[in-house]
C-alpha positions in Angstrom: 12.3 43.5 -47.5 12.2 47.1 -48.4 9.5 46.1 -50.9 7.3 44.2 -48.4 3.6 44.9 -49.0 4.1 45.7 -52.7 1.4 44.9 -55.2 1.7 42.8 -58.3 0.6 45.8 -60.4 3.7 47.8 -59.3 6.1 46.5 -61.9 9.1 48.4 -60.6 8.7 46.9 -57.2 8.2 43.4 -58.7 11.3 43.9 -60.9 13.4 45.1 -58.0 12.4 42.1 -55.9 13.1 39.6 -58.7 16.4 41.2 -59.5 17.6 40.3 -56.0 16.4 36.6 -56.2 18.3 33.5 -57.1 19.2 33.3 -60.8 18.2 36.8 -61.6 21.0 36.8 -64.2 19.3 34.1 -66.2 15.9 35.8 -66.1 14.7 36.4 -69.6 11.3 38.0 -69.1 8.8 39.0 -66.4 5.1 39.1 -67.1 2.5 40.5 -64.7 -1.0 39.3 -64.9 -3.2 42.0 -63.4 -6.2 42.3 -65.6 -8.4 39.9 -63.5 -8.1 37.9 -60.4 -6.4 35.8 -59.4 -3.3 37.9 -60.1 -0.1 36.3 -61.0 3.5 36.7 -62.3 5.3 34.7 -65.0 9.1 34.4 -64.8 11.0 33.0 -67.8 14.5 31.8 -67.3 17.3 30.9 -69.7 20.1 28.3 -69.1 18.9 26.6 -65.9 18.6 22.9 -66.6 19.7 21.1 -63.5 16.6 19.5 -61.8 17.8 20.3 -58.2 18.7 23.9 -59.1 15.3 24.4 -60.9 13.4 23.1 -57.8 15.3 25.3 -55.4 14.8 28.3 -57.6 11.1 27.8 -57.9 10.6 27.2 -54.1 12.9 30.0 -52.9 11.8 32.6 -55.4 8.1 31.9 -55.0 8.5 32.1 -51.2 10.0 35.5 -51.4 7.5 36.8 -53.9 4.5 35.5 -51.9 6.0 37.0 -48.7 6.7 40.4 -50.2 3.8 41.0 -52.7 0.4 41.3 -51.1 -2.0 40.3 -53.9 -0.1 37.7 -56.0 -2.0 34.5 -56.0 0.2 32.4 -58.4 3.6 32.4 -60.0 4.6 30.6 -63.2 8.2 29.6 -63.7 9.3 28.8 -67.3 12.7 27.1 -67.9 14.0 25.8 -71.2 12.7 22.3 -70.6 10.2 22.7 -67.7 7.3 24.8 -66.5 5.9 25.0 -63.0 3.1 27.0 -61.6 2.9 27.6 -57.8 0.0 29.1 -55.9 0.3 30.9 -52.6 -2.1 28.4 -51.0 0.0 25.4 -52.1 3.3 26.8 -50.9 1.8 27.9 -47.6 0.3 24.5 -47.0 3.7 22.9 -47.8 5.4 25.1 -45.3 2.5 24.9 -42.9 3.1 28.6 -42.4 1.6 31.9 -43.7 4.2 33.8 -45.7 2.9 37.3 -45.4 3.5 37.3 -41.6 7.3 37.4 -42.0 8.8 40.7 -41.0 12.5 40.1 -41.8 14.6 38.4 -44.4 16.6 36.3 -42.0 13.5 34.4 -40.7 12.3 33.8 -44.2 15.7 32.6 -45.3 15.8 30.1 -42.4 12.4 28.7 -43.3 13.4 28.2 -46.9 16.8 26.6 -46.0 15.1 24.3 -43.5 12.6 23.0 -46.1 15.2 22.8 -48.9 17.4 20.6 -46.7 14.9 17.8 -47.0 15.0 16.2 -50.4 11.9 14.2 -49.7 10.0 17.4 -48.7 11.1 19.1 -51.9 10.1 16.1 -54.1 6.8 16.0 -52.3 6.1 19.6 -53.2 6.8 18.9 -56.9 4.7 15.6 -57.0 1.4 17.4 -56.7 
């Protein structure tokens, strides 16, 4: 949370956040899309192939990035066999909660854990 209120154009802040997220060891590349709005981030991963692990990584990592980076509108996740794009609007609607209002990591972690516990809810998120 030391990087809360960062901007997508601040690549050192984005890299520092991503390096603390799930599966940062498998991260192959980060691309920042800042030339025109809506601003986004692409994260490319190696070696994550389990469906449940991919879904949990997408949801958790997107949640942290949207909560901490002010002006990011979408995040693309690329895995060896899958690709997902998540928008801030979609995930906030799924949570029924604004993510930029979180002031500490513990509350955000609890929100993520609560929603990941429901397999139906997770599958609903990915069925859009």
